[in-house]
Structures are given as C-alpha cells and as structure tokens.
PDB file of the backbone (N, CA, C, O) and the ligand in Angstrom, with CONECT records:
HET     ZN  A 101       1
ATOM      1  N   MET A   1     -37.442   0.825  27.614  1.00  0.00           N
ATOM      2  CA  MET A   1     -36.689   1.393  28.866  1.00  0.00           C
ATOM      3  C   MET A   1     -37.483   1.246  30.043  1.00  0.00           C
ATOM      4  O   MET A   1     -38.712   1.307  30.036  1.00  0.00           O
ATOM      5  N   LYS A   2     -36.680   1.024  31.193  1.00  0.00           N
ATOM      6  CA  LYS A   2     -37.403   0.904  32.516  1.00  0.00           C
ATOM      7  C   LYS A   2     -36.961   1.909  33.336  1.00  0.00           C
ATOM      8  O   LYS A   2     -35.918   2.543  33.181  1.00  0.00           O
ATOM      9  N   CYS A   3     -37.859   2.064  34.311  1.00  0.00           N
ATOM     10  CA  CYS A   3     -37.518   3.153  35.444  1.00  0.00           C
ATOM     11  C   CYS A   3     -36.302   2.688  36.262  1.00  0.00           C
ATOM     12  O   CYS A   3     -36.289   1.556  36.745  1.00  0.00           O
ATOM     13  N   MET A   4     -35.296   3.533  36.423  1.00  0.00           N
ATOM     14  CA  MET A   4     -34.231   3.109  37.235  1.00  0.00           C
ATOM     15  C   MET A   4     -34.576   3.146  38.761  1.00  0.00           C
ATOM     16  O   MET A   4     -33.767   2.645  39.541  1.00  0.00           O
ATOM     17  N   ARG A   5     -35.564   3.630  39.167  1.00  0.00           N
ATOM     18  CA  ARG A   5     -35.772   3.762  40.594  1.00  0.00           C
ATOM     19  C   ARG A   5     -36.699   2.500  40.947  1.00  0.00           C
ATOM     20  O   ARG A   5     -36.457   1.826  41.949  1.00  0.00           O
ATOM     21  N   CYS A   6     -37.795   2.196  40.069  1.00  0.00           N
ATOM     22  CA  CYS A   6     -38.785   1.139  40.600  1.00  0.00           C
ATOM     23  C   CYS A   6     -38.829   0.036  39.530  1.00  0.00           C
ATOM     24  O   CYS A   6     -39.389  -1.019  39.828  1.00  0.00           O
ATOM     25  N   GLY A   7     -38.279   0.189  38.292  1.00  0.00           N
ATOM     26  CA  GLY A   7     -38.331  -0.999  37.199  1.00  0.00           C
ATOM     27  C   GLY A   7     -39.565  -0.995  36.556  1.00  0.00           C
ATOM     28  O   GLY A   7     -39.797  -1.925  35.783  1.00  0.00           O
ATOM     29  N   ASN A   8     -40.434  -0.096  36.730  1.00  0.00           N
ATOM     30  CA  ASN A   8     -41.648   0.007  35.816  1.00  0.00           C
ATOM     31  C   ASN A   8     -41.435   0.613  34.425  1.00  0.00           C
ATOM     32  O   ASN A   8     -40.418   1.253  34.158  1.00  0.00           O
ATOM     33  N   ASP A   9     -42.389   0.402  33.575  1.00  0.00           N
ATOM     34  CA  ASP A   9     -42.135   1.053  32.276  1.00  0.00           C
ATOM     35  C   ASP A   9     -42.369   2.611  32.372  1.00  0.00           C
ATOM     36  O   ASP A   9     -43.084   3.204  33.180  1.00  0.00           O
ATOM     37  N   ILE A  10     -41.532   3.177  31.271  1.00  0.00           N
ATOM     38  CA  ILE A  10     -41.512   4.417  31.249  1.00  0.00           C
ATOM     39  C   ILE A  10     -42.082   4.911  30.009  1.00  0.00           C
ATOM     40  O   ILE A  10     -41.998   4.186  29.018  1.00  0.00           O
ATOM     41  N   PHE A  11     -42.744   6.227  29.909  1.00  0.00           N
ATOM     42  CA  PHE A  11     -43.271   6.617  28.458  1.00  0.00           C
ATOM     43  C   PHE A  11     -42.711   7.964  28.251  1.00  0.00           C
ATOM     44  O   PHE A  11     -42.228   8.567  29.210  1.00  0.00           O
ATOM     45  N   GLU A  12     -42.739   8.482  27.069  1.00  0.00           N
ATOM     46  CA  GLU A  12     -42.478   9.786  26.519  1.00  0.00           C
ATOM     47  C   GLU A  12     -43.554  10.741  27.175  1.00  0.00           C
ATOM     48  O   GLU A  12     -44.761  10.527  27.284  1.00  0.00           O
ATOM     49  N   SER A  13     -42.850  11.821  27.576  1.00  0.00           N
ATOM     50  CA  SER A  13     -43.588  12.864  28.187  1.00  0.00           C
ATOM     51  C   SER A  13     -42.916  14.296  28.128  1.00  0.00           C
ATOM     52  O   SER A  13     -41.790  14.360  27.635  1.00  0.00           O
ATOM     53  N   THR A  14     -43.427  15.269  28.521  1.00  0.00           N
ATOM     54  CA  THR A  14     -42.702  16.644  28.655  1.00  0.00           C
ATOM     55  C   THR A  14     -42.795  17.065  29.956  1.00  0.00           C
ATOM     56  O   THR A  14     -43.755  16.657  30.610  1.00  0.00           O
ATOM     57  N   THR A  15     -41.838  17.942  30.565  1.00  0.00           N
ATOM     58  CA  THR A  15     -42.018  18.456  31.908  1.00  0.00           C
ATOM     59  C   THR A  15     -41.476  19.812  31.795  1.00  0.00           C
ATOM     60  O   THR A  15     -41.126  20.332  30.735  1.00  0.00           O
ATOM     61  N   SER A  16     -41.426  20.403  33.071  1.00  0.00           N
ATOM     62  CA  SER A  16     -40.742  21.929  33.185  1.00  0.00           C
ATOM     63  C   SER A  16     -39.826  21.673  34.222  1.00  0.00           C
ATOM     64  O   SER A  16     -39.973  20.749  35.022  1.00  0.00           O
ATOM     65  N   GLU A  17     -38.826  22.512  34.230  1.00  0.00           N
ATOM     66  CA  GLU A  17     -37.752  22.501  35.220  1.00  0.00           C
ATOM     67  C   GLU A  17     -37.398  23.962  35.598  1.00  0.00           C
ATOM     68  O   GLU A  17     -37.172  24.901  34.835  1.00  0.00           O
ATOM     69  N   ALA A  18     -37.403  23.936  37.017  1.00  0.00           N
ATOM     70  CA  ALA A  18     -36.842  25.398  37.513  1.00  0.00           C
ATOM     71  C   ALA A  18     -35.488  25.235  38.109  1.00  0.00           C
ATOM     72  O   ALA A  18     -35.298  24.364  38.958  1.00  0.00           O
ATOM     73  N   ILE A  19     -34.567  26.003  37.719  1.00  0.00           N
ATOM     74  CA  ILE A  19     -33.107  25.925  38.012  1.00  0.00           C
ATOM     75  C   ILE A  19     -32.898  27.255  38.685  1.00  0.00           C
ATOM     76  O   ILE A  19     -33.270  28.307  38.164  1.00  0.00           O
ATOM     77  N   GLU A  20     -32.301  27.191  39.845  1.00  0.00           N
ATOM     78  CA  GLU A  20     -32.016  28.381  40.761  1.00  0.00           C
ATOM     79  C   GLU A  20     -30.427  28.782  40.383  1.00  0.00           C
ATOM     80  O   GLU A  20     -29.511  27.984  40.583  1.00  0.00           O
ATOM     81  N   MET A  21     -30.252  29.897  39.907  1.00  0.00           N
ATOM     82  CA  MET A  21     -28.909  30.508  39.643  1.00  0.00           C
ATOM     83  C   MET A  21     -28.512  31.470  40.668  1.00  0.00           C
ATOM     84  O   MET A  21     -29.309  31.863  41.520  1.00  0.00           O
ATOM     85  N   ASP A  22     -27.188  31.892  40.599  1.00  0.00           N
ATOM     86  CA  ASP A  22     -26.759  32.841  41.517  1.00  0.00           C
ATOM     87  C   ASP A  22     -27.680  34.159  41.539  1.00  0.00           C
ATOM     88  O   ASP A  22     -28.028  34.639  42.618  1.00  0.00           O
ATOM     89  N   PHE A  23     -27.997  34.631  40.520  1.00  0.00           N
ATOM     90  CA  PHE A  23     -28.707  35.889  40.449  1.00  0.00           C
ATOM     91  C   PHE A  23     -30.207  35.705  40.137  1.00  0.00           C
ATOM     92  O   PHE A  23     -30.890  36.729  40.179  1.00  0.00           O
ATOM     93  N   GLY A  24     -30.809  34.549  39.831  1.00  0.00           N
ATOM     94  CA  GLY A  24     -32.209  34.478  39.498  1.00  0.00           C
ATOM     95  C   GLY A  24     -32.610  33.027  39.263  1.00  0.00           C
ATOM     96  O   GLY A  24     -31.924  32.062  39.598  1.00  0.00           O
ATOM     97  N   LEU A  25     -33.765  32.973  38.665  1.00  0.00           N
ATOM     98  CA  LEU A  25     -34.390  31.669  38.478  1.00  0.00           C
ATOM     99  C   LEU A  25     -34.556  31.549  36.892  1.00  0.00           C
ATOM    100  O   LEU A  25     -34.801  32.460  36.101  1.00  0.00           O
ATOM    101  N   LEU A  26     -34.372  30.274  36.648  1.00  0.00           N
ATOM    102  CA  LEU A  26     -34.546  29.908  35.205  1.00  0.00           C
ATOM    103  C   LEU A  26     -35.540  28.808  35.211  1.00  0.00           C
ATOM    104  O   LEU A  26     -35.389  27.781  35.873  1.00  0.00           O
ATOM    105  N   VAL A  27     -36.681  29.083  34.363  1.00  0.00           N
ATOM    106  CA  VAL A  27     -37.725  28.143  34.105  1.00  0.00           C
ATOM    107  C   VAL A  27     -37.687  27.611  32.627  1.00  0.00           C
ATOM    108  O   VAL A  27     -37.867  28.367  31.673  1.00  0.00           O
ATOM    109  N   ILE A  28     -37.463  26.378  32.503  1.00  0.00           N
ATOM    110  CA  ILE A  28     -37.576  25.851  31.104  1.00  0.00           C
ATOM    111  C   ILE A  28     -38.867  24.822  31.117  1.00  0.00           C
ATOM    112  O   ILE A  28     -39.115  23.917  31.914  1.00  0.00           O
ATOM    113  N   ARG A  29     -39.505  25.210  30.118  1.00  0.00           N
ATOM    114  CA  ARG A  29     -40.833  24.363  29.741  1.00  0.00           C
ATOM    115  C   ARG A  29     -40.700  23.550  28.574  1.00  0.00           C
ATOM    116  O   ARG A  29     -39.866  23.740  27.688  1.00  0.00           O
ATOM    117  N   ASN A  30     -41.503  22.691  28.603  1.00  0.00           N
ATOM    118  CA  ASN A  30     -41.751  21.806  27.415  1.00  0.00           C
ATOM    119  C   ASN A  30     -40.527  20.876  27.259  1.00  0.00           C
ATOM    120  O   ASN A  30     -40.111  20.674  26.118  1.00  0.00           O
ATOM    121  N   ILE A  31     -39.948  20.322  28.260  1.00  0.00           N
ATOM    122  CA  ILE A  31     -38.635  19.609  28.205  1.00  0.00           C
ATOM    123  C   ILE A  31     -39.158  18.294  27.728  1.00  0.00           C
ATOM    124  O   ILE A  31     -40.038  17.756  28.400  1.00  0.00           O
ATOM    125  N   PRO A  32     -38.722  17.722  26.657  1.00  0.00           N
ATOM    126  CA  PRO A  32     -39.033  16.235  26.465  1.00  0.00           C
ATOM    127  C   PRO A  32     -38.202  15.246  27.313  1.00  0.00           C
ATOM    128  O   PRO A  32     -36.980  15.324  27.434  1.00  0.00           O
ATOM    129  N   CYS A  33     -38.989  14.304  27.888  1.00  0.00           N
ATOM    130  CA  CYS A  33     -38.504  13.490  28.844  1.00  0.00           C
ATOM    131  C   CYS A  33     -39.263  12.074  28.884  1.00  0.00           C
ATOM    132  O   CYS A  33     -40.302  11.898  28.248  1.00  0.00           O
ATOM    133  N   TYR A  34     -38.674  11.084  29.672  1.00  0.00           N
ATOM    134  CA  TYR A  34     -39.417  10.038  29.737  1.00  0.00           C
ATOM    135  C   TYR A  34     -39.892   9.875  31.342  1.00  0.00           C
ATOM    136  O   TYR A  34     -39.086  10.061  32.253  1.00  0.00           O
ATOM    137  N   LYS A  35     -40.973   9.590  31.528  1.00  0.00           N
ATOM    138  CA  LYS A  35     -41.619   9.553  32.711  1.00  0.00           C
ATOM    139  C   LYS A  35     -42.182   8.135  33.384  1.00  0.00           C
ATOM    140  O   LYS A  35     -42.880   7.421  32.664  1.00  0.00           O
ATOM    141  N   CYS A  36     -41.925   7.754  34.606  1.00  0.00           N
ATOM    142  CA  CYS A  36     -42.330   6.400  35.042  1.00  0.00           C
ATOM    143  C   CYS A  36     -43.805   6.685  35.387  1.00  0.00           C
ATOM    144  O   CYS A  36     -44.238   7.711  35.912  1.00  0.00           O
ATOM    145  N   GLU A  37     -44.478   5.637  35.013  1.00  0.00           N
ATOM    146  CA  GLU A  37     -46.065   5.668  35.107  1.00  0.00           C
ATOM    147  C   GLU A  37     -46.320   5.433  36.569  1.00  0.00           C
ATOM    148  O   GLU A  37     -47.377   5.803  37.080  1.00  0.00           O
ATOM    149  N   LYS A  38     -45.315   4.787  37.302  1.00  0.00           N
ATOM    150  CA  LYS A  38     -45.591   4.449  38.796  1.00  0.00           C
ATOM    151  C   LYS A  38     -45.232   5.414  39.680  1.00  0.00           C
ATOM    152  O   LYS A  38     -46.066   5.924  40.428  1.00  0.00           O
ATOM    153  N   CYS A  39     -43.967   5.755  39.681  1.00  0.00           N
ATOM    154  CA  CYS A  39     -43.433   6.707  40.705  1.00  0.00           C
ATOM    155  C   CYS A  39     -43.208   8.056  40.328  1.00  0.00           C
ATOM    156  O   CYS A  39     -42.720   8.851  41.131  1.00  0.00           O
ATOM    157  N   ASP A  40     -43.569   8.429  39.005  1.00  0.00           N
ATOM    158  CA  ASP A  40     -43.313   9.770  38.422  1.00  0.00           C
ATOM    159  C   ASP A  40     -41.916  10.201  38.340  1.00  0.00           C
ATOM    160  O   ASP A  40     -41.655  11.394  38.188  1.00  0.00           O
ATOM    161  N   GLU A  41     -40.963   9.277  38.435  1.00  0.00           N
ATOM    162  CA  GLU A  41     -39.576   9.605  38.192  1.00  0.00           C
ATOM    163  C   GLU A  41     -39.329  10.107  36.734  1.00  0.00           C
ATOM    164  O   GLU A  41     -39.817   9.536  35.758  1.00  0.00           O
ATOM    165  N   ILE A  42     -38.544  11.206  36.655  1.00  0.00           N
ATOM    166  CA  ILE A  42     -38.404  11.799  35.209  1.00  0.00           C
ATOM    167  C   ILE A  42     -36.742  11.402  35.026  1.00  0.00           C
ATOM    168  O   ILE A  42     -35.860  11.408  35.884  1.00  0.00           O
ATOM    169  N   PHE A  43     -36.664  11.043  33.525  1.00  0.00           N
ATOM    170  CA  PHE A  43     -35.505  10.726  33.005  1.00  0.00           C
ATOM    171  C   PHE A  43     -35.256  11.581  31.675  1.00  0.00           C
ATOM    172  O   PHE A  43     -36.204  11.689  30.897  1.00  0.00           O
ATOM    173  N   TYR A  44     -33.974  12.225  31.351  1.00  0.00           N
ATOM    174  CA  TYR A  44     -33.758  12.793  30.329  1.00  0.00           C
ATOM    175  C   TYR A  44     -32.799  12.011  29.430  1.00  0.00           C
ATOM    176  O   TYR A  44     -31.979  11.244  29.935  1.00  0.00           O
ATOM    177  N   THR A  45     -32.885  12.192  28.083  1.00  0.00           N
ATOM    178  CA  THR A  45     -31.809  11.662  27.330  1.00  0.00           C
ATOM    179  C   THR A  45     -30.557  12.371  27.403  1.00  0.00           C
ATOM    180  O   THR A  45     -30.521  13.467  27.964  1.00  0.00           O
ATOM    181  N   GLY A  46     -29.384  11.786  26.822  1.00  0.00           N
ATOM    182  CA  GLY A  46     -28.223  12.553  27.046  1.00  0.00           C
ATOM    183  C   GLY A  46     -28.184  13.849  26.033  1.00  0.00           C
ATOM    184  O   GLY A  46     -27.406  14.764  26.301  1.00  0.00           O
ATOM    185  N   ASP A  47     -28.910  13.915  25.030  1.00  0.00           N
ATOM    186  CA  ASP A  47     -29.078  15.165  24.220  1.00  0.00           C
ATOM    187  C   ASP A  47     -29.796  16.092  24.939  1.00  0.00           C
ATOM    188  O   ASP A  47     -29.436  17.269  24.912  1.00  0.00           O
ATOM    189  N   VAL A  48     -30.814  15.727  25.616  1.00  0.00           N
ATOM    190  CA  VAL A  48     -31.538  16.781  26.337  1.00  0.00           C
ATOM    191  C   VAL A  48     -30.765  17.429  27.416  1.00  0.00           C
ATOM    192  O   VAL A  48     -30.787  18.654  27.530  1.00  0.00           O
ATOM    193  N   VAL A  49     -29.990  16.573  28.324  1.00  0.00           N
ATOM    194  CA  VAL A  49     -29.151  16.977  29.388  1.00  0.00           C
ATOM    195  C   VAL A  49     -28.258  18.026  28.693  1.00  0.00           C
ATOM    196  O   VAL A  49     -28.203  19.135  29.225  1.00  0.00           O
ATOM    197  N   LEU A  50     -27.552  17.803  27.566  1.00  0.00           N
ATOM    198  CA  LEU A  50     -26.555  18.655  26.857  1.00  0.00           C
ATOM    199  C   LEU A  50     -27.310  19.917  26.295  1.00  0.00           C
ATOM    200  O   LEU A  50     -26.697  20.973  26.139  1.00  0.00           O
ATOM    201  N   LYS A  51     -28.569  19.803  26.010  1.00  0.00           N
ATOM    202  CA  LYS A  51     -29.157  20.953  25.554  1.00  0.00           C
ATOM    203  C   LYS A  51     -29.643  21.896  26.741  1.00  0.00           C
ATOM    204  O   LYS A  51     -29.659  23.120  26.613  1.00  0.00           O
ATOM    205  N   LEU A  52     -30.021  21.271  27.854  1.00  0.00           N
ATOM    206  CA  LEU A  52     -30.418  21.947  28.978  1.00  0.00           C
ATOM    207  C   LEU A  52     -29.261  22.907  29.579  1.00  0.00           C
ATOM    208  O   LEU A  52     -29.433  24.018  30.079  1.00  0.00           O
ATOM    209  N   GLU A  53     -28.020  22.200  29.405  1.00  0.00           N
ATOM    210  CA  GLU A  53     -26.793  22.839  30.047  1.00  0.00           C
ATOM    211  C   GLU A  53     -26.507  24.206  29.118  1.00  0.00           C
ATOM    212  O   GLU A  53     -26.280  25.323  29.586  1.00  0.00           O
ATOM    213  N   GLU A  54     -26.565  23.883  27.782  1.00  0.00           N
ATOM    214  CA  GLU A  54     -26.376  24.946  26.838  1.00  0.00           C
ATOM    215  C   GLU A  54     -27.464  26.237  27.179  1.00  0.00           C
ATOM    216  O   GLU A  54     -27.142  27.423  27.252  1.00  0.00           O
ATOM    217  N   ILE A  55     -28.579  25.775  27.329  1.00  0.00           N
ATOM    218  CA  ILE A  55     -29.617  26.988  27.592  1.00  0.00           C
ATOM    219  C   ILE A  55     -29.193  27.716  28.773  1.00  0.00           C
ATOM    220  O   ILE A  55     -29.237  28.946  28.790  1.00  0.00           O
ATOM    221  N   THR A  56     -28.724  26.930  29.912  1.00  0.00           N
ATOM    222  CA  THR A  56     -28.449  27.480  31.256  1.00  0.00           C
ATOM    223  C   THR A  56     -27.354  28.466  30.945  1.00  0.00           C
ATOM    224  O   THR A  56     -27.379  29.618  31.377  1.00  0.00           O
ATOM    225  N   GLU A  57     -26.403  27.993  30.194  1.00  0.00           N
ATOM    226  CA  GLU A  57     -25.173  28.759  30.025  1.00  0.00           C
ATOM    227  C   GLU A  57     -25.572  30.105  29.309  1.00  0.00           C
ATOM    228  O   GLU A  57     -25.121  31.199  29.647  1.00  0.00           O
ATOM    229  N   LYS A  58     -26.350  29.930  28.415  1.00  0.00           N
ATOM    230  CA  LYS A  58     -26.777  31.313  27.638  1.00  0.00           C
ATOM    231  C   LYS A  58     -27.398  32.229  28.490  1.00  0.00           C
ATOM    232  O   LYS A  58     -26.999  33.384  28.631  1.00  0.00           O
ATOM    233  N   VAL A  59     -28.563  31.651  29.181  1.00  0.00           N
ATOM    234  CA  VAL A  59     -29.307  32.477  30.197  1.00  0.00           C
ATOM    235  C   VAL A  59     -28.528  33.148  31.276  1.00  0.00           C
ATOM    236  O   VAL A  59     -28.755  34.309  31.616  1.00  0.00           O
ATOM    237  N   LYS A  60     -27.582  32.381  31.822  1.00  0.00           N
ATOM    238  CA  LYS A  60     -26.618  33.053  32.610  1.00  0.00           C
ATOM    239  C   LYS A  60     -26.024  34.508  32.330  1.00  0.00           C
ATOM    240  O   LYS A  60     -25.801  35.400  33.148  1.00  0.00           O
ATOM    241  N   GLN A  61     -25.834  34.502  30.972  1.00  0.00           N
ATOM    242  CA  GLN A  61     -25.215  35.707  30.530  1.00  0.00           C
ATOM    243  C   GLN A  61     -26.172  36.875  30.263  1.00  0.00           C
ATOM    244  O   GLN A  61     -25.752  38.010  30.037  1.00  0.00           O
ATOM    245  N   LEU A  62     -27.421  36.571  30.295  1.00  0.00           N
ATOM    246  CA  LEU A  62     -28.462  37.603  30.332  1.00  0.00           C
ATOM    247  C   LEU A  62     -28.655  38.376  31.818  1.00  0.00           C
ATOM    248  O   LEU A  62     -29.052  39.533  31.952  1.00  0.00           O
ATOM    249  N   GLU A  63     -28.313  37.543  32.791  1.00  0.00           N
ATOM    250  CA  GLU A  63     -28.446  37.944  34.209  1.00  0.00           C
ATOM    251  C   GLU A  63     -29.693  38.706  34.388  1.00  0.00           C
ATOM    252  O   GLU A  63     -29.589  39.881  34.739  1.00  0.00           O
ATOM    253  N   GLN A  64     -30.972  38.145  34.176  1.00  0.00           N
ATOM    254  CA  GLN A  64     -32.262  38.381  34.291  1.00  0.00           C
ATOM    255  C   GLN A  64     -32.744  37.819  35.688  1.00  0.00           C
ATOM    256  O   GLN A  64     -32.424  36.672  36.000  1.00  0.00           O
ATOM    257  N   GLU A  65     -33.413  38.504  36.430  1.00  0.00           N
ATOM    258  CA  GLU A  65     -34.045  37.745  37.516  1.00  0.00           C
ATOM    259  C   GLU A  65     -34.818  36.528  37.335  1.00  0.00           C
ATOM    260  O   GLU A  65     -34.635  35.512  38.005  1.00  0.00           O
ATOM    261  N   VAL A  66     -35.733  36.658  36.367  1.00  0.00           N
ATOM    262  CA  VAL A  66     -36.631  35.374  36.064  1.00  0.00           C
ATOM    263  C   VAL A  66     -36.615  35.272  34.581  1.00  0.00           C
ATOM    264  O   VAL A  66     -37.002  36.194  33.864  1.00  0.00           O
ATOM    265  N   THR A  67     -36.139  34.083  34.107  1.00  0.00           N
ATOM    266  CA  THR A  67     -36.243  33.770  32.668  1.00  0.00           C
ATOM    267  C   THR A  67     -37.083  32.466  32.367  1.00  0.00           C
ATOM    268  O   THR A  67     -36.868  31.429  32.995  1.00  0.00           O
ATOM    269  N   ILE A  68     -38.031  32.555  31.403  1.00  0.00           N
ATOM    270  CA  ILE A  68     -38.903  31.410  31.245  1.00  0.00           C
ATOM    271  C   ILE A  68     -38.671  31.196  29.754  1.00  0.00           C
ATOM    272  O   ILE A  68     -38.891  32.074  28.919  1.00  0.00           O
ATOM    273  N   ILE A  69     -38.229  30.021  29.478  1.00  0.00           N
ATOM    274  CA  ILE A  69     -37.841  29.606  28.240  1.00  0.00           C
ATOM    275  C   ILE A  69     -38.562  28.347  27.812  1.00  0.00           C
ATOM    276  O   ILE A  69     -38.803  27.449  28.619  1.00  0.00           O
ATOM    277  N   ASP A  70     -38.916  28.285  26.490  1.00  0.00           N
ATOM    278  CA  ASP A  70     -39.548  27.097  25.995  1.00  0.00           C
ATOM    279  C   ASP A  70     -38.609  26.349  25.406  1.00  0.00           C
ATOM    280  O   ASP A  70     -37.966  26.880  24.501  1.00  0.00           O
ATOM    281  N   TYR A  71     -38.342  25.075  25.747  1.00  0.00           N
ATOM    282  CA  TYR A  71     -37.387  24.251  25.270  1.00  0.00           C
ATOM    283  C   TYR A  71     -37.499  24.008  23.713  1.00  0.00           C
ATOM    284  O   TYR A  71     -36.570  24.037  22.906  1.00  0.00           O
ATOM    285  N   GLN A  72     -38.798  23.770  23.470  1.00  0.00           N
ATOM    286  CA  GLN A  72     -38.850  23.586  21.797  1.00  0.00           C
ATOM    287  C   GLN A  72     -38.581  24.747  20.988  1.00  0.00           C
ATOM    288  O   GLN A  72     -38.210  24.656  19.818  1.00  0.00           O
ATOM    289  N   LYS A  73     -38.774  25.924  21.639  1.00  0.00           N
ATOM    290  CA  LYS A  73     -38.211  27.146  20.769  1.00  0.00           C
ATOM    291  C   LYS A  73     -36.843  27.398  20.827  1.00  0.00           C
ATOM    292  O   LYS A  73     -36.307  27.967  19.876  1.00  0.00           O
ATOM    293  N   ALA A  74     -36.149  27.033  21.879  1.00  0.00           N
ATOM    294  CA  ALA A  74     -34.611  27.170  22.235  1.00  0.00           C
ATOM    295  C   ALA A  74     -33.975  26.192  21.371  1.00  0.00           C
ATOM    296  O   ALA A  74     -32.967  26.595  20.791  1.00  0.00           O
ATOM    297  N   ALA A  75     -34.377  24.868  21.133  1.00  0.00           N
ATOM    298  CA  ALA A  75     -33.660  23.790  20.564  1.00  0.00           C
ATOM    299  C   ALA A  75     -33.361  23.971  19.154  1.00  0.00           C
ATOM    300  O   ALA A  75     -32.740  23.104  18.538  1.00  0.00           O
TER     301      ALA A  75
HETATM  302 ZN    ZN A 101     -40.645   4.404  38.727  1.00  0.00          ZN2+
END
C-alpha cells in the first residue's frame, strides 16, 4: 500500500484519536492504522473505521464529559 497523499510507503502502526462530541470528548487509544513514513498521514482500514463508529455510538449513550477507551479492549 502507498500513501494517498505523497505516494510513499506506509507501514502498520497504532495511533490515538480524540473525537469532539456534543457533550464531551472521546479519546480512543491504540487504534491500529497505517502510517506514512514521510508525511505522517494516517490511514484506517474499513474494519477499523466501522469499529470506531461503533465505539462512538456506544460512548454517546454514556454521556460522560470525558471518555478514554482502549481500542484493543473495546474490539
Ligand atoms: Zn505520505
């Protein structure tokens, strides 16, 4: 796979994502991703995107001000 931004090689990595919601902040850690070694652009596979949406939906129902979730434990 190549970087969609600069065309360089991308490699498997993990990252964290902070998502602003209406009532608070959701932080998801240890998300599996692909990262470009040149421009640091991050790509997720389709499975991961779906899982992130699922986690976000679940957390919305908790209505906590700040939620920190480990992707590996939520998956
Ligand atoms: Zn790149």
